[in-house]
C-alpha positions in Angstrom: -2.4 -0.3 -10.2 0.3 -3.2 -11.3 2.3 -5.7 -9.4 5.8 -4.0 -7.9 8.3 -5.9 -10.4 5.9 -4.2 -13.5 5.9 -0.2 -12.4 8.9 0.0 -14.6 5.6 -0.2 -17.8 3.6 2.7 -15.9 2.5 4.9 -19.1 4.8 8.0 -19.7 0.6 9.8 -19.5 -0.3 8.1 -16.5 -2.1 10.6 -13.6 -0.6 8.2 -11.1 1.3 4.5 -10.4 0.0 1.9 -7.4 2.3 -0.9 -7.3 1.6 -3.9 -5.1 3.8 -4.5 -2.3 2.9 -7.4 -0.8 5.9 -9.7 -0.6 9.8 -10.0 -1.1 8.7 -10.4 -5.1 6.8 -6.8 -5.5 9.7 -5.6 -3.4 12.4 -6.4 -5.0 11.1 -5.2 -8.0 10.0 -1.7 -7.3 13.9 -1.3 -5.3 14.9 -2.9 -9.6 12.9 -0.3 -11.3 14.4 2.8 -8.8 17.9 1.6 -8.9 17.8 1.7 -12.1 16.0 4.9 -12.3 12.5 3.9 -14.1 10.1 4.6 -12.4 7.1 6.8 -13.4 7.2 11.0 -12.8 3.7 10.7 -12.0 2.6 10.8 -8.2 3.0 6.9 -6.9 1.8 4.7 -4.2 2.3 1.1 -2.9 -0.6 -0.6 -1.8 0.7 -2.9 1.0 -0.2 -5.4 3.8 3.5 -5.0 5.3 4.4 -8.7 4.6 8.1 -8.9 4.6 10.2 -7.1 4.2 8.4 -4.5 5.6 7.8 -6.0 8.6 9.8 -9.1 9.5 8.7 -13.1 10.3 7.9 -11.5 14.1 5.7 -8.7 12.4 8.2 -6.3 13.5 8.5 -2.9 11.0 11.7 -2.8 9.4 11.6 0.8 8.4 15.2 0.3 6.7 13.2 -1.4 4.2 10.4 1.1 3.5 13.5 4.0 3.1 14.3 3.3 -0.7 10.2 3.4 -1.5 9.5 6.7 0.7 12.7 8.6 -0.3 12.0 7.3 -4.0 8.3 9.0 -3.1 6.1 6.5 -2.9 3.4 7.2 -0.6 1.5 4.2 1.4 -1.8 2.6 0.7 -2.9 0.0 3.3 -5.0 -3.1 2.7 -7.5 -2.9 5.3 -9.1 -6.0 4.4 -10.9 -6.9 7.5 -13.2 -8.9 6.0 -9.9 -11.7 5.9 -7.9 -10.3 8.8 -9.9 -8.1 11.9 -6.8 -6.8 12.9 -6.0 -5.1 9.5 -8.1 -2.1 10.7 -6.9 1.5 9.2 -5.5 1.9 12.6 -3.8 -0.5 13.0 -2.1 -0.1 9.3 -1.4 3.8 9.5 0.4 2.7 13.2 2.6 0.5 11.4 2.9 2.1 8.3 4.0 4.9 10.4 6.5 2.0 12.4 7.9 2.1 8.5 8.8 5.7 8.6 5.6 6.9 6.4 4.8 10.2 7.9 1.3 9.4 7.0 -0.9 6.5 5.1 -4.3 5.9 3.5 -6.4 2.9 3.7 -8.0 0.5 0.9 -10.7 -1.3 2.3 -11.8 -4.4 0.9 -15.2 -5.2 0.3 -14.9 -8.8 -0.1 -16.0 -10.9 2.7 -16.6 -6.9 4.4 -19.3 -4.0 3.2 -18.3 -1.2 2.7 -20.8 0.1 5.8 -18.0 -2.1 7.9 -16.0 1.1 7.6 -17.7 3.8 8.5 -16.4 4.9 11.5 -13.4 4.8 10.0 -14.1 7.1 6.8 -14.6 10.6 8.6 -10.8 9.8 10.5 -9.1 8.6 7.1 -10.4 11.0 4.2 -8.0 9.6 1.5 -9.4 6.2 1.4 -10.9 4.0 -1.5 -12.2 0.4 -2.1 -10.8 -2.2 -3.3 -13.5 -4.6 -5.6 -15.7 -1.7 -5.4 -17.2 -3.0 -8.5 -18.6 -5.8 -5.9 -20.4 -3.4 -3.4 -23.9 -2.7 -5.9 
């Protein structure tokens, strides 16, 4: 995973690439790489909390900003860090991703300030889930 602005530095032999998209700086870096034709050819995704510009300051999704990412083939991984934000549940984040234009999303469960077990009720509904900071769950 890399900050959005570094997506263009993905090694040519990468199996996949994940760009962080947590705000305007990350977003602008991804879009600049897309515009320059400098994104990897491997499968790619953003991992996001839907901050600006994907949602406006009132929290309303802005699909015109996700469209260039979707058109460039970026899948959507949602930051479901419920230990920090109880409202960042997988269903709620998936709903936001769909409002932004993605056909589907996959949650990333944040396991700081929460345990992986606290997400157990979502694991079957979202089979493509992953865990962030999984090294801390043992």
